[in-house]
N, CA, C and O atoms as CSV, one atom per row, in Angstrom:
chain,resi,resn,atom,element,x,y,z
A,1,MET,N,N,0.926,-1.232,0.002
A,1,MET,CA,C,-0.027,-0.042,0.072
A,1,MET,C,C,0.841,1.184,-0.112
A,1,MET,O,O,1.881,1.146,0.546
A,2,TRP,N,N,0.672,2.165,-0.789
A,2,TRP,CA,C,1.310,3.441,-0.850
A,2,TRP,C,C,0.502,4.431,0.018
A,2,TRP,O,O,-0.729,4.411,0.005
A,3,ILE,N,N,1.191,5.276,0.753
A,3,ILE,CA,C,0.585,6.211,1.559
A,3,ILE,C,C,1.306,7.469,1.391
A,3,ILE,O,O,2.530,7.437,1.516
A,4,PHE,N,N,0.760,8.500,1.142
A,4,PHE,CA,C,1.394,9.852,0.922
A,4,PHE,C,C,0.810,10.658,2.204
A,4,PHE,O,O,-0.402,10.774,2.384
A,5,THR,N,N,1.708,11.160,3.006
A,5,THR,CA,C,1.307,11.834,4.256
A,5,THR,C,C,2.111,13.142,4.488
A,5,THR,O,O,3.097,13.421,3.805
A,6,LYS,N,N,1.682,13.856,5.395
A,6,LYS,CA,C,2.527,15.088,5.705
A,6,LYS,C,C,3.710,14.783,6.297
A,6,LYS,O,O,4.573,15.657,6.367
A,7,HIS,N,N,3.948,13.442,6.837
A,7,HIS,CA,C,5.156,13.110,7.504
A,7,HIS,C,C,6.128,12.278,6.441
A,7,HIS,O,O,7.276,11.981,6.772
A,8,GLY,N,N,5.637,11.954,5.259
A,8,GLY,CA,C,6.477,11.358,4.355
A,8,GLY,C,C,5.653,10.492,3.406
A,8,GLY,O,O,4.430,10.434,3.525
A,9,TYR,N,N,6.355,9.782,2.409
A,9,TYR,CA,C,5.769,8.882,1.458
A,9,TYR,C,C,6.368,7.476,1.957
A,9,TYR,O,O,7.553,7.266,2.217
A,10,PHE,N,N,5.360,6.602,2.034
A,10,PHE,CA,C,5.637,5.139,2.511
A,10,PHE,C,C,5.007,4.150,1.695
A,10,PHE,O,O,3.931,4.358,1.134
A,11,ALA,N,N,5.723,2.947,1.601
A,11,ALA,CA,C,5.021,1.773,1.053
A,11,ALA,C,C,4.946,0.733,2.216
A,11,ALA,O,O,5.950,0.456,2.872
A,12,ILE,N,N,3.799,0.200,2.437
A,12,ILE,CA,C,3.690,-0.768,3.606
A,12,ILE,C,C,3.345,-2.090,2.936
A,12,ILE,O,O,2.496,-2.240,2.057
A,13,ALA,N,N,4.129,-3.038,3.477
A,13,ALA,CA,C,3.738,-4.319,3.053
A,13,ALA,C,C,3.904,-5.477,4.190
A,13,ALA,O,O,4.799,-5.426,5.033
A,14,ARG,N,N,3.020,-6.441,4.124
A,14,ARG,CA,C,3.165,-7.644,5.131
A,14,ARG,C,C,4.299,-8.399,4.819
A,14,ARG,O,O,4.633,-8.565,3.646
A,15,ASP,N,N,4.958,-8.898,5.811
A,15,ASP,CA,C,6.064,-9.788,5.726
A,15,ASP,C,C,5.659,-11.050,5.060
A,15,ASP,O,O,4.600,-11.567,5.415
A,16,TYR,N,N,6.426,-11.645,4.073
A,16,TYR,CA,C,6.043,-12.753,3.332
A,16,TYR,C,C,6.165,-14.039,4.224
A,16,TYR,O,O,5.581,-15.053,3.841
A,17,THR,N,N,6.861,-14.061,5.344
A,17,THR,CA,C,7.071,-15.157,6.198
A,17,THR,C,C,6.270,-15.027,7.466
A,17,THR,O,O,5.979,-16.054,8.078
A,18,ASP,N,N,5.925,-13.962,7.867
A,18,ASP,CA,C,5.256,-13.817,9.172
A,18,ASP,C,C,4.014,-12.820,9.029
A,18,ASP,O,O,4.209,-11.607,8.949
A,19,GLU,N,N,2.689,-13.388,8.999
A,19,GLU,CA,C,1.709,-12.532,8.912
A,19,GLU,C,C,1.432,-11.413,9.969
A,19,GLU,O,O,0.595,-10.539,9.747
A,20,ASN,N,N,2.206,-11.469,11.201
A,20,ASN,CA,C,2.128,-10.492,12.133
A,20,ASN,C,C,3.161,-9.461,12.089
A,20,ASN,O,O,3.290,-8.608,12.967
A,21,VAL,N,N,3.949,-9.563,10.971
A,21,VAL,CA,C,4.901,-8.433,10.758
A,21,VAL,C,C,4.669,-7.637,9.600
A,21,VAL,O,O,4.368,-8.172,8.533
A,22,PHE,N,N,4.799,-6.253,9.734
A,22,PHE,CA,C,4.660,-5.503,8.573
A,22,PHE,C,C,5.931,-4.640,8.344
A,22,PHE,O,O,6.646,-4.410,9.319
A,23,TRP,N,N,6.229,-4.197,7.252
A,23,TRP,CA,C,7.403,-3.428,6.805
A,23,TRP,C,C,6.925,-1.949,6.407
A,23,TRP,O,O,6.179,-1.797,5.439
A,24,LEU,N,N,7.299,-1.037,7.051
A,24,LEU,CA,C,7.035,0.299,6.684
A,24,LEU,C,C,8.268,0.853,5.863
A,24,LEU,O,O,9.303,1.121,6.474
A,25,ARG,N,N,8.191,1.023,4.572
A,25,ARG,CA,C,9.296,1.389,3.739
A,25,ARG,C,C,9.237,2.747,3.245
A,25,ARG,O,O,8.176,3.309,2.972
A,26,ALA,N,N,10.492,3.321,3.120
A,26,ALA,CA,C,10.598,4.704,2.548
A,26,ALA,C,C,11.762,4.827,1.649
A,26,ALA,O,O,12.668,3.994,1.684
A,27,ARG,N,N,11.772,5.818,0.860
A,27,ARG,CA,C,12.860,6.000,0.034
A,27,ARG,C,C,13.832,7.023,0.751
A,27,ARG,O,O,15.023,7.107,0.450
A,28,LEU,N,N,13.234,7.783,1.713
A,28,LEU,CA,C,14.071,8.810,2.490
A,28,LEU,C,C,14.063,8.358,3.928
A,28,LEU,O,O,13.001,8.090,4.490
A,29,LYS,N,N,15.270,8.265,4.553
A,29,LYS,CA,C,15.342,7.945,5.945
A,29,LYS,C,C,14.634,8.808,6.783
A,29,LYS,O,O,14.079,8.370,7.791
A,30,SER,N,N,14.589,10.123,6.437
A,30,SER,CA,C,13.968,11.261,7.280
A,30,SER,C,C,12.488,10.969,7.400
A,30,SER,O,O,11.885,11.310,8.418
A,31,ASP,N,N,11.886,10.361,6.415
A,31,ASP,CA,C,10.580,10.012,6.562
A,31,ASP,C,C,10.208,8.985,7.537
A,31,ASP,O,O,9.159,9.057,8.177
A,32,LEU,N,N,10.962,8.133,7.648
A,32,LEU,CA,C,10.925,7.185,8.763
A,32,LEU,C,C,11.251,7.668,10.137
A,32,LEU,O,O,10.670,7.215,11.124
A,33,GLU,N,N,12.149,8.556,10.205
A,33,GLU,CA,C,12.397,9.317,11.458
A,33,GLU,C,C,11.344,10.147,11.878
A,33,GLU,O,O,11.210,10.344,13.086
A,34,ASN,N,N,10.502,10.714,10.994
A,34,ASN,CA,C,9.313,11.517,11.337
A,34,ASN,C,C,8.325,10.450,11.976
A,34,ASN,O,O,7.564,10.802,12.877
A,35,ILE,N,N,8.339,9.292,11.559
A,35,ILE,CA,C,7.277,8.367,12.164
A,35,ILE,C,C,7.824,7.905,13.575
A,35,ILE,O,O,7.007,7.723,14.477
A,36,LEU,N,N,8.911,7.747,13.759
A,36,LEU,CA,C,9.631,7.468,14.853
A,36,LEU,C,C,9.115,8.544,15.998
A,36,LEU,O,O,8.770,8.251,17.143
A,37,ASN,N,N,9.143,9.666,15.494
A,37,ASN,CA,C,8.697,10.896,16.437
A,37,ASN,C,C,7.174,10.939,16.615
A,37,ASN,O,O,6.685,11.701,17.448
A,38,LEU,N,N,6.424,10.152,15.866
A,38,LEU,CA,C,5.066,10.354,15.857
A,38,LEU,C,C,4.436,9.075,16.737
A,38,LEU,O,O,3.433,9.261,17.427
A,39,ILE,N,N,5.063,7.809,16.673
A,39,ILE,CA,C,4.531,6.746,17.542
A,39,ILE,C,C,5.670,5.920,18.066
A,39,ILE,O,O,6.801,5.911,17.581
A,40,GLU,N,N,5.246,5.198,19.149
A,40,GLU,CA,C,6.286,4.285,19.763
A,40,GLU,C,C,6.440,3.099,19.172
A,40,GLU,O,O,5.502,2.302,19.165
A,41,ILE,N,N,7.645,2.804,18.589
A,41,ILE,CA,C,7.846,1.486,18.004
A,41,ILE,C,C,8.942,0.716,18.835
A,41,ILE,O,O,10.022,1.232,19.121
A,42,LYS,N,N,8.584,-0.526,19.188
A,42,LYS,CA,C,9.562,-1.231,19.967
A,42,LYS,C,C,10.870,-1.430,19.514
A,42,LYS,O,O,11.794,-1.272,20.312
A,43,ASN,N,N,11.141,-1.826,18.093
A,43,ASN,CA,C,12.274,-1.906,17.488
A,43,ASN,C,C,12.245,-0.687,16.542
A,43,ASN,O,O,11.635,-0.622,15.475
A,44,SER,N,N,12.954,0.202,17.073
A,44,SER,CA,C,13.040,1.451,16.352
A,44,SER,C,C,14.376,1.628,15.281
A,44,SER,O,O,14.663,2.695,14.738
A,45,GLU,N,N,14.989,0.572,15.136
A,45,GLU,CA,C,16.000,0.583,14.167
A,45,GLU,C,C,15.597,0.599,12.806
A,45,GLU,O,O,14.759,-0.202,12.392
A,46,ILE,N,N,16.232,1.614,11.942
A,46,ILE,CA,C,15.817,1.728,10.604
A,46,ILE,C,C,16.765,0.924,9.831
A,46,ILE,O,O,17.952,1.250,9.826
A,47,VAL,N,N,16.327,-0.160,9.138
A,47,VAL,CA,C,17.024,-1.060,8.275
A,47,VAL,C,C,17.362,-0.403,7.020
A,47,VAL,O,O,16.571,0.312,6.405
A,48,TYR,N,N,18.601,-0.672,6.637
A,48,TYR,CA,C,19.096,-0.065,5.225
A,48,TYR,C,C,19.280,-1.321,4.381
A,48,TYR,O,O,19.952,-2.278,4.765
A,49,LYS,N,N,18.605,-1.262,3.135
A,49,LYS,CA,C,18.856,-2.310,2.246
A,49,LYS,C,C,19.302,-1.533,0.901
A,49,LYS,O,O,18.482,-0.885,0.249
A,50,ASP,N,N,20.647,-1.643,0.537
A,50,ASP,CA,C,21.177,-0.916,-0.597
A,50,ASP,C,C,20.653,-1.347,-1.903
A,50,ASP,O,O,20.639,-0.565,-2.854
A,51,TYR,N,N,20.236,-2.521,-1.992
A,51,TYR,CA,C,19.850,-3.216,-3.193
A,51,TYR,C,C,18.272,-2.839,-3.512
A,51,TYR,O,O,17.843,-3.012,-4.653
A,52,ALA,N,N,17.491,-2.357,-2.546
A,52,ALA,CA,C,16.029,-2.332,-2.627
A,52,ALA,C,C,15.591,-0.940,-3.198
A,52,ALA,O,O,16.301,0.054,-3.045
A,53,ASP,N,N,14.465,-0.908,-3.823
A,53,ASP,CA,C,13.897,0.261,-4.216
A,53,ASP,C,C,13.563,1.305,-3.023
A,53,ASP,O,O,13.785,2.514,-3.096
A,54,TYR,N,N,13.036,0.689,-1.995
A,54,TYR,CA,C,12.750,1.344,-0.682
A,54,TYR,C,C,13.871,1.044,0.181
A,54,TYR,O,O,13.847,0.002,0.835
A,55,LYS,N,N,14.841,1.833,0.256
A,55,LYS,CA,C,16.066,1.461,0.923
A,55,LYS,C,C,15.976,1.524,2.344
A,55,LYS,O,O,16.773,0.869,3.015
A,56,TYR,N,N,15.105,2.229,2.887
A,56,TYR,CA,C,14.834,2.478,4.336
A,56,TYR,C,C,13.632,1.749,4.993
A,56,TYR,O,O,12.527,2.025,4.525
A,57,ARG,N,N,13.688,0.948,5.907
A,57,ARG,CA,C,12.528,0.257,6.390
A,57,ARG,C,C,12.459,0.148,8.032
A,57,ARG,O,O,13.476,0.094,8.723
A,58,LEU,N,N,11.233,0.124,8.517
A,58,LEU,CA,C,10.959,-0.200,9.948
A,58,LEU,C,C,10.156,-1.330,9.998
A,58,LEU,O,O,9.139,-1.418,9.310
A,59,LYS,N,N,10.577,-2.318,10.855
A,59,LYS,CA,C,9.715,-3.388,11.074
A,59,LYS,C,C,8.781,-3.186,12.181
A,59,LYS,O,O,9.166,-2.783,13.279
A,60,LEU,N,N,7.501,-3.470,11.901
A,60,LEU,CA,C,6.257,-3.155,12.799
A,60,LEU,C,C,5.681,-4.421,13.048
A,60,LEU,O,O,5.650,-5.305,12.192
A,61,SER,N,N,5.169,-4.555,14.323
A,61,SER,CA,C,4.250,-5.513,14.768
A,61,SER,C,C,2.906,-5.189,14.212
A,61,SER,O,O,2.691,-4.059,13.774
A,62,LYS,N,N,1.947,-6.155,14.203
A,62,LYS,CA,C,0.683,-5.743,13.867
A,62,LYS,C,C,0.011,-4.585,14.648
A,62,LYS,O,O,-0.710,-3.744,14.111
A,63,LYS,N,N,0.297,-4.619,15.883
A,63,LYS,CA,C,-0.323,-3.573,16.692
A,63,LYS,C,C,0.371,-2.179,16.407
A,63,LYS,O,O,-0.287,-1.143,16.312
A,64,GLU,N,N,1.732,-2.224,16.278
A,64,GLU,CA,C,2.326,-0.967,15.792
A,64,GLU,C,C,1.944,-0.461,14.322
A,64,GLU,O,O,2.026,0.732,14.030
A,65,TYR,N,N,1.541,-1.397,13.453
A,65,TYR,CA,C,1.119,-1.107,12.187
A,65,TYR,C,C,-0.283,-0.303,12.443
A,65,TYR,O,O,-0.518,0.798,11.946
A,66,GLN,N,N,-1.143,-0.996,13.262
A,66,GLN,CA,C,-2.419,-0.365,13.530
A,66,GLN,C,C,-2.425,1.000,14.200
A,66,GLN,O,O,-3.259,1.859,13.913
A,67,ASP,N,N,-1.369,1.184,15.192
A,67,ASP,CA,C,-1.274,2.383,15.830
A,67,ASP,C,C,-0.658,3.494,14.680
A,67,ASP,O,O,-0.959,4.683,14.784
A,68,PHE,N,N,0.109,3.075,13.725
A,68,PHE,CA,C,0.609,4.000,12.853
A,68,PHE,C,C,-0.551,4.484,12.048
A,68,PHE,O,O,-0.657,5.694,11.844
A,69,MET,N,N,-1.552,3.530,11.509
A,69,MET,CA,C,-2.552,3.922,10.741
A,69,MET,C,C,-3.513,4.977,11.577
A,69,MET,O,O,-3.932,6.051,11.146
A,70,LEU,N,N,-3.704,4.527,12.595
A,70,LEU,CA,C,-4.608,5.356,13.616
A,70,LEU,C,C,-4.122,6.689,13.858
A,70,LEU,O,O,-4.874,7.661,13.933
A,71,SER,N,N,-2.708,6.752,13.996
A,71,SER,CA,C,-2.012,7.918,14.188
A,71,SER,C,C,-2.178,8.942,13.028
A,71,SER,O,O,-2.454,10.132,13.180
A,72,LEU,N,N,-1.979,8.336,11.907
A,72,LEU,CA,C,-2.190,9.165,10.547
A,72,LEU,C,C,-3.618,9.770,10.586
A,72,LEU,O,O,-3.732,10.959,10.287
A,73,ALA,N,N,-4.693,9.068,10.920
A,73,ALA,CA,C,-5.969,9.487,10.994
A,73,ALA,C,C,-6.060,10.572,12.098
A,73,ALA,O,O,-6.598,11.644,11.822
A,74,ASP,N,N,-5.618,10.370,13.190
A,74,ASP,CA,C,-5.751,11.248,14.378
A,74,ASP,C,C,-5.025,12.559,14.029
A,74,ASP,O,O,-5.402,13.595,14.578
A,75,ASN,N,N,-4.063,12.578,13.198
A,75,ASN,CA,C,-3.214,13.764,12.926
A,75,ASN,C,C,-3.500,14.350,11.705
A,75,ASN,O,O,-2.658,15.110,11.226
A,76,LEU,N,N,-4.592,14.123,11.083
A,76,LEU,CA,C,-5.080,14.720,9.735
A,76,LEU,C,C,-5.582,16.133,10.167
A,76,LEU,O,O,-6.597,16.203,10.860
A,77,ASP,N,N,-4.996,17.129,9.833
A,77,ASP,CA,C,-5.312,18.521,10.304
A,77,ASP,C,C,-5.323,19.331,9.082
A,77,ASP,O,O,-4.980,20.501,9.253
A,78,TYR,N,N,-5.637,18.983,7.884
A,78,TYR,CA,C,-5.705,19.884,6.817
A,78,TYR,C,C,-6.876,19.487,5.974
A,78,TYR,O,O,-7.395,18.375,6.082
A,79,SER,N,N,-7.311,20.448,5.092
A,79,SER,CA,C,-8.506,20.186,4.060
A,79,SER,C,C,-8.129,19.989,2.705
A,79,SER,O,O,-8.954,19.617,1.870
A,80,ASN,N,N,-6.806,20.235,2.397
A,80,ASN,CA,C,-6.167,20.008,1.048
A,80,ASN,C,C,-4.732,19.623,1.079
A,80,ASN,O,O,-3.853,20.419,1.411
A,81,PHE,N,N,-4.509,18.401,0.732
A,81,PHE,CA,C,-3.308,17.751,0.866
A,81,PHE,C,C,-2.006,18.552,-0.011
A,81,PHE,O,O,-0.854,18.719,0.388
A,82,LYS,N,N,-2.533,18.921,-1.163
A,82,LYS,CA,C,-1.597,19.544,-2.123
A,82,LYS,C,C,-1.099,20.890,-1.456
A,82,LYS,O,O,0.101,21.161,-1.415
A,83,SER,N,N,-2.000,21.657,-0.975
A,83,SER,CA,C,-1.856,22.931,-0.319
A,83,SER,C,C,-0.969,22.700,1.029
A,83,SER,O,O,-0.006,23.422,1.287
A,84,MET,N,N,-1.349,21.717,1.791
A,84,MET,CA,C,-0.571,21.625,2.993
A,84,MET,C,C,0.937,21.124,2.585
A,84,MET,O,O,1.890,21.609,3.194
A,85,MET,N,N,1.131,20.238,1.642
A,85,MET,CA,C,2.346,20.018,1.364
A,85,MET,C,C,3.241,21.107,0.759
A,85,MET,O,O,4.465,21.060,0.887
A,86,ASP,N,N,2.613,22.083,0.102
A,86,ASP,CA,C,3.322,23.235,-0.292
A,86,ASP,C,C,3.760,24.201,0.904
A,86,ASP,O,O,4.596,25.094,0.765
A,87,ASN,N,N,3.156,23.939,1.979
A,87,ASN,CA,C,3.339,24.844,3.130
A,87,ASN,C,C,4.236,24.093,4.144
A,87,ASN,O,O,4.583,24.702,5.157
A,88,ASN,N,N,4.649,22.776,3.941
A,88,ASN,CA,C,5.277,21.984,4.915
A,88,ASN,C,C,6.645,21.822,4.526
A,88,ASN,O,O,7.025,20.985,3.708
A,89,ALA,N,N,7.495,22.772,5.226
A,89,ALA,CA,C,9.013,22.790,4.987
A,89,ALA,C,C,9.661,21.493,4.790
A,89,ALA,O,O,10.485,21.307,3.894
A,90,ASP,N,N,9.264,20.522,5.690
A,90,ASP,CA,C,9.886,19.248,5.800
A,90,ASP,C,C,9.669,18.487,4.472
A,90,ASP,O,O,10.602,17.851,3.983
A,91,GLN,N,N,8.522,18.536,3.911
A,91,GLN,CA,C,7.937,17.719,2.699
A,91,GLN,C,C,7.940,18.650,1.365
A,91,GLN,O,O,7.777,18.127,0.263
A,92,ARG,N,N,8.112,19.914,1.494
A,92,ARG,CA,C,7.901,20.627,0.251
A,92,ARG,C,C,8.727,20.176,-0.975
A,92,ARG,O,O,8.275,20.290,-2.114
A,93,HIS,N,N,9.863,19.697,-0.734
A,93,HIS,CA,C,10.712,19.206,-2.043
A,93,HIS,C,C,10.081,18.144,-2.647
A,93,HIS,O,O,10.615,17.796,-3.700
A,94,LYS,N,N,8.966,17.427,-2.258
A,94,LYS,CA,C,8.432,16.451,-2.901
A,94,LYS,C,C,7.264,16.930,-3.643
A,94,LYS,O,O,6.657,16.123,-4.347
A,95,ILE,N,N,6.890,18.109,-3.571
A,95,ILE,CA,C,5.565,18.521,-4.354
A,95,ILE,C,C,5.353,18.315,-5.668
A,95,ILE,O,O,4.259,18.016,-6.146
A,96,PHE,N,N,6.572,18.495,-6.406
A,96,PHE,CA,C,6.403,18.203,-7.928
A,96,PHE,C,C,6.164,16.754,-8.171
A,96,PHE,O,O,5.320,16.369,-8.980
A,97,ALA,N,N,6.966,15.894,-7.415
A,97,ALA,CA,C,6.586,14.396,-7.610
A,97,ALA,C,C,5.081,14.142,-7.267
A,97,ALA,O,O,4.398,13.437,-8.010
A,98,TYR,N,N,4.616,14.665,-6.244
A,98,TYR,CA,C,3.208,14.253,-5.932
A,98,TYR,C,C,2.394,14.842,-6.939
A,98,TYR,O,O,1.466,14.154,-7.366
A,99,TYR,N,N,2.597,16.207,-7.489
A,99,TYR,CA,C,1.677,16.514,-8.551
A,99,TYR,C,C,1.863,15.686,-9.773
A,99,TYR,O,O,0.923,15.625,-10.565
A,100,GLU,N,N,2.956,15.048,-10.016
A,100,GLU,CA,C,3.062,14.063,-11.147
A,100,GLU,C,C,2.116,12.948,-10.812
A,100,GLU,O,O,1.257,12.669,-11.648
A,101,VAL,N,N,2.169,12.346,-9.800
A,101,VAL,CA,C,1.298,11.266,-9.414
A,101,VAL,C,C,-0.057,11.534,-9.576
A,101,VAL,O,O,-0.840,10.766,-10.136
A,102,TYR,N,N,-0.407,12.840,-8.992
A,102,TYR,CA,C,-1.779,13.432,-9.111
A,102,TYR,C,C,-2.234,13.440,-10.526
A,102,TYR,O,O,-3.308,12.918,-10.828
A,103,ASN,N,N,-1.472,14.004,-11.401
A,103,ASN,CA,C,-1.870,14.135,-12.743
A,103,ASN,C,C,-1.956,12.920,-13.549
A,103,ASN,O,O,-2.760,12.821,-14.475
A,104,VAL,N,N,-1.147,11.997,-13.218
A,104,VAL,CA,C,-1.155,10.654,-13.905
A,104,VAL,C,C,-2.571,9.991,-13.587
A,104,VAL,O,O,-3.328,9.507,-14.428
A,105,LEU,N,N,-2.770,10.058,-12.291
A,105,LEU,CA,C,-4.124,9.413,-11.887
A,105,LEU,C,C,-5.345,10.117,-12.314
A,105,LEU,O,O,-6.386,9.508,-12.561
A,106,ALA,N,N,-5.223,11.425,-12.406
A,106,ALA,CA,C,-6.282,12.132,-12.741
A,106,ALA,C,C,-6.602,11.862,-14.325
A,106,ALA,O,O,-7.749,11.646,-14.716
A,107,GLU,N,N,-5.554,11.893,-15.129
A,107,GLU,CA,C,-5.621,11.563,-16.565
A,107,GLU,C,C,-6.270,10.110,-16.835
A,107,GLU,O,O,-7.042,9.866,-17.762
A,108,HIS,N,N,-5.808,9.152,-15.827
A,108,HIS,CA,C,-6.325,7.805,-15.995
A,108,HIS,C,C,-7.635,7.653,-15.757
A,108,HIS,O,O,-8.355,7.020,-16.529
A,109,PHE,N,N,-8.097,8.254,-14.598
A,109,PHE,CA,C,-9.438,7.966,-14.165
A,109,PHE,C,C,-10.466,8.990,-14.635
A,109,PHE,O,O,-11.641,8.624,-14.610
A,110,ASP,N,N,-10.186,10.232,-15.064
A,110,ASP,CA,C,-11.045,11.160,-15.422
A,110,ASP,C,C,-11.501,11.094,-16.998
A,110,ASP,O,O,-12.125,11.994,-17.559
A,111,LYS,N,N,-11.103,9.938,-17.576
A,111,LYS,CA,C,-11.474,9.802,-18.948
A,111,LYS,C,C,-12.899,9.414,-19.099
A,111,LYS,O,O,-13.380,9.255,-20.221
């Protein structure tokens, strides 16, 4: 699952060997550091995988994954994602990439 948030861009996947483990993956380490400031994670070591497309990862228990998702909902404090991103100094550098995603999806679905 891809998630675009005011804290960063993430891909979440369930571990293929343990259904109670989830991997919160990011392209930028700072995005995962933002999450570590948002919720408590037992194993807060950010794993680095040089060969992977998402090089930075946090291993989450099912409960931590649920807490992460709930925290995102509880911290949603804007009415327009694109405007919020443009005003978010920590994430502003991603705005053009987010607009590209927005435009590709709009072109695909608004036909």
